[in-house]
Every structure is written in C-alpha cells, then in structure tokens.
C-alpha positions as CSV (number, residue, x, y, z in Angstrom):
1,M,0.0,0.0,0.0
2,T,1.3,3.4,-0.8
3,N,2.0,6.2,1.6
4,D,-0.7,8.2,-0.1
5,I,-3.5,6.1,1.4
6,A,-1.9,6.3,4.9
7,Q,-1.6,10.1,4.5
8,Q,-5.2,10.4,3.4
9,F,-6.2,8.3,6.3
10,Q,-4.3,10.6,8.7
11,V,-5.8,13.7,7.0
12,L,-9.3,12.2,7.4
13,N,-8.6,11.5,11.1
14,G,-7.5,15.1,11.5
15,H,-10.8,16.3,10.0
16,I,-12.7,14.0,12.3
17,A,-10.8,15.3,15.4
18,S,-11.5,18.9,14.2
19,A,-15.2,18.2,13.7
20,I,-15.4,16.8,17.2
21,A,-13.5,19.7,18.7
22,E,-15.9,22.1,17.0
23,Q,-18.9,19.9,18.2
24,D,-19.9,19.3,14.6
25,Y,-21.1,15.8,15.3
26,P,-23.0,15.2,12.0
27,R,-19.8,16.1,10.1
28,A,-17.7,13.9,12.4
29,T,-20.1,11.0,11.8
30,A,-20.1,11.4,8.1
31,L,-16.3,11.5,8.0
32,D,-16.1,8.5,10.3
33,R,-18.3,6.5,7.8
34,A,-16.0,7.5,5.0
35,R,-13.0,6.3,7.1
36,Q,-14.8,3.0,7.8
37,E,-15.3,2.5,4.1
38,I,-11.6,3.1,3.4
39,L,-10.7,0.5,6.1
40,K,-13.1,-2.0,4.5
41,D,-11.5,-1.4,1.1
42,I,-8.0,-1.8,2.6
43,C,-9.0,-5.1,4.2
44,L,-10.1,-6.4,0.8
45,M,-6.6,-5.7,-0.6
46,D,-3.9,-8.3,-0.9
47,N,-2.2,-8.4,2.5
48,Q,1.2,-8.2,0.9
49,S,0.4,-4.8,-0.6
50,I,-0.5,-3.3,2.8
51,H,2.5,-1.7,4.5
52,A,2.9,-3.1,8.0
53,G,3.1,0.4,9.5
54,F,-0.4,1.2,8.4
55,F,-1.8,-1.0,11.1
56,T,0.3,0.8,13.6
57,L,-1.2,4.0,12.3
58,V,-4.7,2.6,12.6
59,E,-4.1,1.6,16.2
60,E,-2.8,5.1,17.0
61,C,-5.9,6.6,15.4
62,A,-8.1,4.3,17.5
63,R,-6.4,5.4,20.7
64,D,-6.8,9.1,19.7
65,N,-10.4,8.5,18.8
66,A,-11.0,6.8,22.2
67,K,-9.7,9.9,23.9
68,L,-11.9,12.1,21.8
69,I,-14.9,10.0,22.6
70,Q,-14.1,10.2,26.3
71,K,-13.9,14.0,26.0
72,V,-17.3,14.2,24.2
73,Q,-18.9,12.0,26.8
74,E,-17.5,14.2,29.6
75,D,-18.8,17.4,27.8
76,M,-22.2,15.8,27.3
77,S,-22.3,14.9,30.9
78,L,-21.5,18.4,32.0
79,I,-24.1,19.9,29.6
80,S,-26.7,17.4,31.0
81,K,-25.9,18.5,34.6
82,Q,-26.1,22.2,33.7
83,T,-29.4,21.7,31.9
84,S,-30.8,19.7,34.8
85,R,-29.8,22.5,37.2
86,S,-31.4,25.1,35.0
87,L,-34.6,23.2,34.8
88,K,-34.7,22.7,38.5
89,A,-34.1,26.4,39.1
90,K,-36.8,27.3,36.5
91,R,-39.3,24.9,38.2
92,A,-38.5,26.3,41.6
93,Y,-39.1,29.8,40.3
94,M,-42.4,28.8,38.6
95,D,-43.6,27.2,41.8
96,Y,-42.8,30.3,43.8
C-alpha cells in the first residue's frame, strides 16, 4: 500500500478530530463513515500490498479516537448536569 493512502487516512482522522472539537457531530459521523469505508477497502486488498506500518497508524488513530470520545462524553455529561440544574431552578421559580 502506498503512503498516499496512509496520508489520506491521517488527514481524514485530523478532520474528524477537528469536527469533534468544533462539536460538529453530524460532520464527524459522516467523516467516520468514510473512514470505515476506506478501512473496508483496505481489508479487501492483498495483505502483501499493505504496509505493516499502516496497522500501527490505525491503532494510534483508534487510541486518539477513544480519547476524543471520552472528551465528548464528559462534555455531554457536563451539559446534561447544567441543563438539569437550569430546569430545577426554573421549576422552583415557577412554583414560587
């Protein structure tokens, strides 16, 4: 496999990370689907044409993605807590 595919994969991962950082989840999801299709295509290739380092790259990307997912989950939890507090305050005010 050429370095072009590995570079494109890295660029795609960068775009996914940017979309998540910008909280553009529909874009991140679409990019992730494209990345999954690339991985499927690569898995269908002759194993000897795939550079061994590519799988190391995929593992690194998976670790980075896991960190991003953890961050999103933490952000969503914080937003949920803030929303809950706001709703409680609003109910308390309305009952007053």
